[in-house]
Kinemage of the C-alpha trace (Angstrom):
@kinemage 1
@onewidth
@group {chain A} dominant
@subgroup {mainchain}
@vectorlist {calphas} color= white
{ca unk a 1} P -0.151 -0.045 0.086
{ca unk a 2} L 1.256 3.872 -0.715
{ca unk a 3} L -0.439 6.434 0.262
{ca unk a 4} L 0.272 10.245 -0.819
{ca unk a 5} L -1.622 13.559 0.499
{ca unk a 6} L -1.749 16.153 -1.785
{ca unk a 7} L -2.329 20.090 -0.925
{ca unk a 8} L -3.898 22.630 -3.131
{ca unk a 9} L -3.123 24.832 -4.714
{ca unk a 10} L 0.447 23.932 -4.647
{ca unk a 11} L 0.292 20.348 -5.377
{ca unk a 12} L 2.769 19.325 -2.946
{ca unk a 13} L 2.737 15.665 -1.924
{ca unk a 14} L 3.358 14.099 1.581
{ca unk a 15} L 4.068 10.191 1.420
{ca unk a 16} L 2.723 8.303 4.431
{ca unk a 17} L 5.080 5.552 6.016
{ca unk a 18} L 3.451 2.385 4.924
{ca unk a 19} L 5.913 -0.205 6.273
{ca unk a 20} L 4.341 -1.181 9.377
{ca unk a 21} L 3.379 -4.978 9.854
{ca unk a 22} L -0.322 -4.001 8.778
{ca unk a 23} L 0.929 -2.599 5.561
{ca unk a 24} L 0.406 0.729 6.698
{ca unk a 25} L -3.257 0.432 7.071
{ca unk a 26} L -3.361 1.930 10.398
{ca unk a 27} L -1.059 4.834 9.835
{ca unk a 28} L -3.119 5.441 6.532
{ca unk a 29} L -6.419 5.563 8.414
{ca unk a 30} L -5.024 7.834 11.115
{ca unk a 31} L -3.839 10.243 8.708
{ca unk a 32} L -6.976 10.172 6.497
{ca unk a 33} L -8.871 11.075 9.612
{ca unk a 34} L -6.973 14.280 9.915
{ca unk a 35} L -7.164 15.669 6.424
{ca unk a 36} L -7.723 19.502 6.193
{ca unk a 37} L -10.459 20.772 3.653
{ca unk a 38} L -7.318 21.919 1.230
{ca unk a 39} L -6.010 18.397 1.172
{ca unk a 40} L -7.162 15.075 -0.507
{ca unk a 41} L -5.754 11.200 -0.184
{ca unk a 42} L -4.458 9.022 -2.984
{ca unk a 43} L -4.260 5.558 -1.818
{ca unk a 44} L -2.537 2.670 -3.816
{ca unk a 45} L -2.912 -0.825 -3.446
{ca unk a 46} L -1.789 -3.472 -5.460
{ca unk a 47} L -3.400 -7.005 -5.545
{ca unk a 48} L -4.396 -6.318 -1.624
{ca unk a 49} L -5.761 -9.073 0.541
{ca unk a 50} L -9.445 -9.063 0.907
{ca unk a 51} L -9.102 -8.329 4.928
{ca unk a 52} L -6.744 -5.052 3.990
{ca unk a 53} L -9.371 -3.732 1.230
{ca unk a 54} L -12.213 -4.475 3.929
{ca unk a 55} L -10.454 -2.726 6.707
{ca unk a 56} L -9.789 0.523 4.559
{ca unk a 57} L -13.151 0.430 2.685
{ca unk a 58} L -14.966 0.507 5.934
{ca unk a 59} L -13.240 3.387 6.852
{ca unk a 60} L -13.785 5.036 3.734
{ca unk a 61} L -17.494 3.728 3.274
{ca unk a 62} L -16.968 1.908 0.251
{ca unk a 63} L -20.041 -0.074 -1.189
{ca unk a 64} L -19.803 -3.977 -0.235
{ca unk a 65} L -19.935 -4.421 -4.001
{ca unk a 66} L -17.329 -1.898 -4.828
{ca unk a 67} L -14.965 -3.895 -2.486
{ca unk a 68} L -15.820 -7.270 -4.035
{ca unk a 69} L -15.412 -5.986 -7.717
{ca unk a 70} L -12.036 -4.762 -6.508
{ca unk a 71} L -10.987 -8.003 -4.911
{ca unk a 72} L -12.267 -10.084 -7.802
{ca unk a 73} L -10.483 -8.126 -10.567
{ca unk a 74} L -12.646 -9.771 -13.276
{ca unk a 75} L -14.559 -6.667 -14.537
{ca unk a 76} L -15.476 -5.438 -17.734
{ca unk a 77} L -14.674 -1.637 -18.018
{ca unk a 78} L -17.497 0.334 -16.302
{ca unk a 79} L -18.295 2.971 -14.036
{ca unk a 80} L -20.886 2.778 -11.022
{ca unk a 81} L -22.039 5.519 -8.842
{ca unk a 82} L -22.734 4.524 -4.906
{ca unk a 83} L -23.658 7.730 -3.396
{ca unk a 84} L -20.671 9.990 -3.200
{ca unk a 85} L -18.579 7.382 -4.402
{ca unk a 86} L -17.475 6.946 -8.122
{ca unk a 87} L -16.037 3.694 -8.810
{ca unk a 88} L -14.468 3.205 -12.513
{ca unk a 89} L -12.985 -0.141 -13.524
{ca unk a 90} L -10.347 -0.116 -16.585
{ca unk a 91} L -8.497 -2.653 -18.203
{ca unk a 92} L -4.802 -2.266 -18.350
{ca unk a 93} L -3.223 -3.729 -21.327
{ca unk a 94} L 0.221 -4.453 -22.824
{ca unk a 95} L 2.199 -6.424 -25.507
{ca unk a 96} L 4.702 -9.036 -25.120
{ca unk a 97} L 6.960 -8.917 -28.050
{ca unk a 98} L 8.790 -12.349 -27.300
{ca unk a 99} L 5.368 -14.260 -27.438
{ca unk a 100} L 3.472 -11.760 -29.617
{ca unk a 101} L 0.588 -11.951 -26.664
{ca unk a 102} L -1.467 -9.412 -25.509
{ca unk a 103} L -1.693 -9.493 -21.722
{ca unk a 104} L -4.083 -7.969 -19.692
{ca unk a 105} L -4.724 -6.597 -15.982
{ca unk a 106} L -7.303 -4.349 -13.972
{ca unk a 107} L -7.214 -1.054 -12.381
{ca unk a 108} L -10.310 0.010 -10.273
{ca unk a 109} L -10.509 3.672 -9.435
{ca unk a 110} L -12.820 5.026 -6.484
{ca unk a 111} L -13.389 8.609 -6.113
{ca unk a 112} L -14.465 10.053 -2.751
{ca unk a 113} L -14.993 13.785 -1.838
{ca unk a 114} L -11.392 13.809 -0.484
{ca unk a 115} L -9.757 10.561 -1.485
{ca unk a 116} L -8.901 8.405 -4.430
{ca unk a 117} L -8.113 4.751 -4.090
{ca unk a 118} L -6.822 2.654 -6.821
{ca unk a 119} L -6.758 -1.099 -6.623
{ca unk a 120} L -4.579 -2.833 -9.329
{ca unk a 121} L -4.373 -6.213 -10.590
{ca unk a 122} L -1.759 -7.713 -13.061
{ca unk a 123} L 1.923 -7.115 -13.900
{ca unk a 124} L 1.608 -3.476 -15.516
{ca unk a 125} L 1.076 -0.847 -12.705
{ca unk a 126} L 0.116 2.445 -14.751
{ca unk a 127} L -0.278 4.204 -10.899
{ca unk a 128} L 3.245 4.492 -10.893
{ca unk a 129} L 3.849 6.804 -13.950
{ca unk a 130} L 0.231 8.368 -13.401
{ca unk a 131} L 1.908 9.360 -9.894
{ca unk a 132} L 4.940 10.507 -11.742
{ca unk a 133} L 2.920 12.869 -14.148
{ca unk a 134} L 1.223 14.531 -11.294
{ca unk a 135} L 4.484 14.974 -9.596
{ca unk a 136} L 5.794 16.807 -12.784
{ca unk a 137} L 2.640 18.600 -13.329
{ca unk a 138} L 1.554 19.492 -9.704
{ca unk a 139} L -0.995 22.111 -11.161
{ca unk a 140} L -3.223 19.216 -12.002
{ca unk a 141} L -3.692 18.542 -8.309
{ca unk a 142} L -6.332 21.382 -8.301
{ca unk a 143} L -8.877 19.072 -9.761
{ca unk a 144} L -8.766 16.994 -6.460
{ca unk a 145} L -9.164 13.476 -6.584
{ca unk a 146} L -10.387 13.695 -10.392
{ca unk a 147} L -6.866 14.403 -11.195
{ca unk a 148} L -6.146 10.800 -10.202
{ca unk a 149} L -8.795 9.395 -12.573
{ca unk a 150} L -7.414 11.712 -15.325
{ca unk a 151} L -3.877 10.560 -14.826
{ca unk a 152} L -4.525 6.664 -14.525
{ca unk a 153} L -6.739 6.695 -17.629
{ca unk a 154} L -4.350 8.748 -19.636
{ca unk a 155} L -1.403 6.485 -19.007
{ca unk a 156} L -3.680 3.413 -19.609
{ca unk a 157} L -4.937 4.789 -22.883
{ca unk a 158} L -1.504 5.755 -23.979
{ca unk a 159} L -0.276 1.947 -23.319
{ca unk a 160} L -3.464 0.985 -25.443
{ca unk a 161} L -1.725 2.929 -28.416
{ca unk a 162} L 1.485 1.880 -27.904
{ca unk a 163} L 0.500 -2.001 -28.107
{ca unk a 164} L -1.688 -1.109 -31.278
{ca unk a 165} L 1.219 0.007 -32.867
{ca unk a 166} L 3.380 -3.133 -31.968
{ca unk a 167} L 0.074 -5.256 -33.133
{ca unk a 168} L 0.105 -3.312 -36.303
{ca unk a 169} L 3.710 -3.919 -36.959
{ca unk a 170} L 3.221 -7.744 -36.452
{ca unk a 171} L 0.324 -7.865 -38.633
{ca unk a 172} L 2.630 -6.040 -41.530
{ca unk a 173} L 5.103 -8.617 -40.984
{ca unk a 174} L 2.147 -11.518 -41.314
{ca unk a 175} L 0.876 -9.846 -44.400
{ca unk a 176} L 4.241 -9.822 -46.121
{ca unk a 177} L 4.691 -13.572 -45.313
{ca unk a 178} L 1.480 -14.593 -46.499
{ca unk a 179} L 1.953 -12.878 -50.155
{ca unk a 180} L 5.139 -14.112 -50.264
{ca unk a 181} L 6.161 -16.740 -52.632
{ca unk a 182} L 7.263 -19.336 -49.840
{ca unk a 183} L 4.641 -22.040 -48.992
{ca unk a 184} L 4.261 -21.942 -45.305
{ca unk a 185} L 1.159 -22.661 -43.536
{ca unk a 186} L 0.608 -19.499 -41.337
{ca unk a 187} L -3.061 -20.525 -40.420
{ca unk a 188} L -2.177 -21.006 -36.459
{ca unk a 189} L -0.221 -17.699 -36.513
{ca unk a 190} L -2.722 -15.576 -37.848
{ca unk a 191} L -5.371 -17.290 -35.697
{ca unk a 192} L -3.072 -16.371 -32.609
{ca unk a 193} L -2.906 -12.858 -33.627
{ca unk a 194} L -6.631 -12.592 -34.168
{ca unk a 195} L -7.221 -14.035 -30.774
{ca unk a 196} L -4.943 -11.488 -29.154
{ca unk a 197} L -6.611 -8.557 -31.074
{ca unk a 198} L -9.934 -9.814 -29.814
{ca unk a 199} L -8.644 -9.708 -26.248
{ca unk a 200} L -7.673 -5.804 -27.010
{ca unk a 201} L -10.990 -4.986 -28.497
{ca unk a 202} L -12.600 -6.408 -25.242
{ca unk a 203} L -10.488 -4.089 -23.315
{ca unk a 204} L -10.760 -0.930 -25.522
{ca unk a 205} L -14.349 -1.016 -26.778
{ca unk a 206} L -16.363 -1.220 -23.637
{ca unk a 207} L -14.196 1.736 -22.128
{ca unk a 208} L -15.262 4.167 -24.848
{ca unk a 209} L -18.824 4.685 -23.449
{ca unk a 210} L -17.306 4.796 -19.928
{ca unk a 211} L -15.130 7.798 -20.812
{ca unk a 212} L -17.797 9.633 -23.002
{ca unk a 213} L -19.664 11.083 -19.708
{ca unk a 214} L -16.529 12.439 -18.559
{ca unk a 215} L -16.336 14.681 -21.415
{ca unk a 216} L -19.235 16.866 -20.664
{ca unk a 217} L -19.662 19.363 -17.763
{ca unk a 218} L -21.008 17.585 -14.689
{ca unk a 219} L -22.347 19.313 -11.478
{ca unk a 220} L -19.831 17.166 -9.420
{ca unk a 221} L -17.006 17.612 -11.514
{ca unk a 222} L -14.513 20.436 -12.093
{ca unk a 223} L -15.430 22.179 -15.511
{ca unk a 224} L -11.500 22.916 -16.181
{ca unk a 225} L -10.987 19.046 -16.117
{ca unk a 226} L -13.341 18.422 -18.948
{ca unk a 227} L -10.813 19.124 -21.810
{ca unk a 228} L -8.492 16.805 -20.137
{ca unk a 229} L -10.708 14.115 -20.418
{ca unk a 230} L -11.623 14.924 -23.965
{ca unk a 231} L -8.241 14.753 -24.989
{ca unk a 232} L -8.171 11.109 -23.220
{ca unk a 233} L -11.472 10.154 -25.032
{ca unk a 234} L -10.081 11.246 -28.373
{ca unk a 235} L -7.383 9.220 -28.020
{ca unk a 236} L -9.197 6.078 -26.852
{ca unk a 237} L -11.482 6.340 -29.744
{ca unk a 238} L -8.586 6.549 -32.218
{ca unk a 239} L -7.124 3.541 -30.599
{ca unk a 240} L -10.742 1.899 -30.661
{ca unk a 241} L -10.779 2.430 -34.369
{ca unk a 242} L -7.169 1.299 -34.979
{ca unk a 243} L -8.344 -2.125 -33.321
{ca unk a 244} L -11.475 -2.708 -35.136
{ca unk a 245} L -9.518 -1.846 -38.317
{ca unk a 246} L -6.961 -4.632 -37.155
{ca unk a 247} L -9.560 -7.150 -36.389
{ca unk a 248} L -10.920 -6.516 -39.896
{ca unk a 249} L -7.713 -6.852 -41.801
{ca unk a 250} L -6.794 -10.212 -39.798
{ca unk a 251} L -9.906 -11.780 -40.837
{ca unk a 252} L -9.041 -10.618 -44.471
{ca unk a 253} L -5.548 -11.611 -44.119
{ca unk a 254} L -6.552 -15.136 -42.922
{ca unk a 255} L -9.241 -15.466 -45.812
{ca unk a 256} L -6.594 -14.637 -48.147
{ca unk a 257} L -4.409 -17.025 -46.672
{ca unk a 258} L -6.830 -20.008 -46.997
{ca unk a 259} L -7.633 -19.032 -50.769
{ca unk a 260} L -3.515 -19.164 -51.338
{ca unk a 261} L -3.670 -22.567 -49.590
{ca unk a 262} L -6.604 -23.918 -51.826
{ca unk a 263} L -4.515 -22.647 -54.797
{ca unk a 264} L -1.670 -24.620 -53.729
{ca unk a 265} L -3.908 -27.735 -53.358
{ca unk a 266} L -5.120 -26.968 -56.893
{ca unk a 267} L -1.637 -26.624 -58.575
{ca unk a 268} L -0.592 -29.632 -56.916
{ca unk a 269} L -3.753 -31.746 -58.063
{ca unk a 270} L -3.185 -30.266 -61.524
{ca unk a 271} L 0.574 -31.630 -61.446
{ca unk a 272} L -0.515 -34.848 -60.425
{ca unk a 273} L -3.298 -35.086 -62.905
{ca unk a 274} L -0.605 -33.982 -65.861
{ca unk a 275} L 1.798 -36.636 -64.661
{ca unk a 276} L -0.800 -39.339 -64.426
{ca unk a 277} L -2.055 -38.649 -67.717
{ca unk a 278} L 1.483 -38.524 -69.366
{ca unk a 279} L 2.170 -42.054 -67.407
{ca unk a 280} L -1.097 -43.460 -68.902
{ca unk a 281} L 0.433 -43.560 -72.670
{ca unk a 282} L 3.448 -45.807 -71.698
{ca unk a 283} L 1.233 -48.016 -69.438
{ca unk a 284} L -1.467 -48.526 -71.914
{ca unk a 285} L 1.009 -49.550 -74.623
{ca unk a 286} L 2.804 -51.673 -72.350
{ca unk a 287} L -0.430 -53.141 -71.329
{ca unk a 288} L -1.296 -54.015 -74.544
{ca unk a 289} L 1.773 -55.998 -75.674
{ca unk a 290} L 1.913 -57.527 -72.320
{ca unk a 291} L -1.509 -59.689 -72.976
{ca unk a 292} L -0.567 -63.080 -73.555
{ca unk a 293} L -1.760 -63.786 -76.988
{ca unk a 294} L 0.184 -65.943 -79.745
{ca unk a 295} L -1.162 -63.909 -82.598
{ca unk a 296} L -0.560 -60.295 -82.271
{ca unk a 297} L 0.586 -57.620 -84.877
{ca unk a 298} L 4.136 -56.647 -84.906
{ca unk a 299} L 5.097 -59.512 -82.143
{ca unk a 300} L 7.708 -60.789 -84.836
{ca unk a 301} L 8.480 -57.689 -86.587
{ca unk a 302} L 12.020 -56.596 -86.177
{ca unk a 303} L 11.215 -52.980 -85.352
{ca unk a 304} L 8.521 -53.484 -83.308
{ca unk a 305} L 10.070 -52.889 -80.000
{ca unk a 306} L 11.826 -49.482 -80.916
{ca unk a 307} L 8.511 -48.546 -82.469
{ca unk a 308} L 6.660 -49.015 -79.305
{ca unk a 309} L 9.282 -47.358 -77.306
{ca unk a 310} L 9.171 -44.356 -79.826
{ca unk a 311} L 5.485 -44.248 -79.473
{ca unk a 312} L 5.419 -44.073 -75.753
{ca unk a 313} L 8.153 -41.282 -75.867
{ca unk a 314} L 6.394 -39.278 -78.481
{ca unk a 315} L 2.720 -39.448 -76.921
{ca unk a 316} L 4.293 -38.816 -73.415
{ca unk a 317} L 6.118 -35.561 -74.928
{ca unk a 318} L 3.302 -34.311 -76.611
{ca unk a 319} L 0.923 -34.439 -73.514
{ca unk a 320} L 4.140 -33.070 -71.220
{ca unk a 321} L 4.520 -30.052 -73.952
{ca unk a 322} L 0.549 -29.201 -73.716
{ca unk a 323} L 0.550 -29.424 -70.138
{ca unk a 324} L 3.655 -26.938 -69.752
{ca unk a 325} L 1.872 -24.574 -72.300
{ca unk a 326} L -1.436 -24.542 -70.074
{ca unk a 327} L 0.488 -24.205 -67.074
{ca unk a 328} L -0.179 -27.407 -65.557
{ca unk a 329} L 3.421 -28.172 -64.928
């Protein structure tokens, strides 16, 4: 657990010592009880224990359902209002280059009149960079707890854009492989990337309607913060459009690859059929003269054997030339 107390209007931050045996919960609670009107607290928790979050939630008067959502960490992007408390669930997302996988996590942001609580699950921690941004731009803290929501969502949406660019690069390389002369079966690779894009889309697409209400003036919202949320929503919409395009393009790439595989199979069948037709002529001639009849033409002819071989070669050569001219061989 980490806790920082921000003061208006300077934006100075006071860190609470959270190294006690209880994870700093009691020290945080004591400091929260002594908050001044020009102060607000940002409490950061990483995969907390249920009892730890329950204790803090009772002090902050969090709704039991909000605590349950924060502990389970399997929520779709959403926002819920519990009296004076606003709860926002956001999916974190990052791209693993080594395995070309899209990994996801979750951050729950709780905003109260004088506090912001973030609960993180997953390997990616956007709250650290968000805290650095608030430290670099202390004037943003004038918005109160709302500034924490903006900083966290801004970092997460920026990570979306970076992941989308990496997926786009992988897709470009995949397209090059699909349309190359090499006869490699890329179906599994295409499907794997498409599955990752679907997971990407499930994180980004539901967040768009969640962020939209923050782009309009609200009674309980600092009016000066609205343009900042509009900027975040604009970046999110652009990334959502990019992810949709990637999903559609991957479907087209898969269809193109399957069509190419079908063309390979047709080429193979044509080659097999052509060679079978070529070999049919010598097989037929040899079959005729291989029959055990005593009275057959040319059996006693001196040039019968060479003529039979010449007939086989001539017939096979003519078929080979015809198939080559038609592109079958």
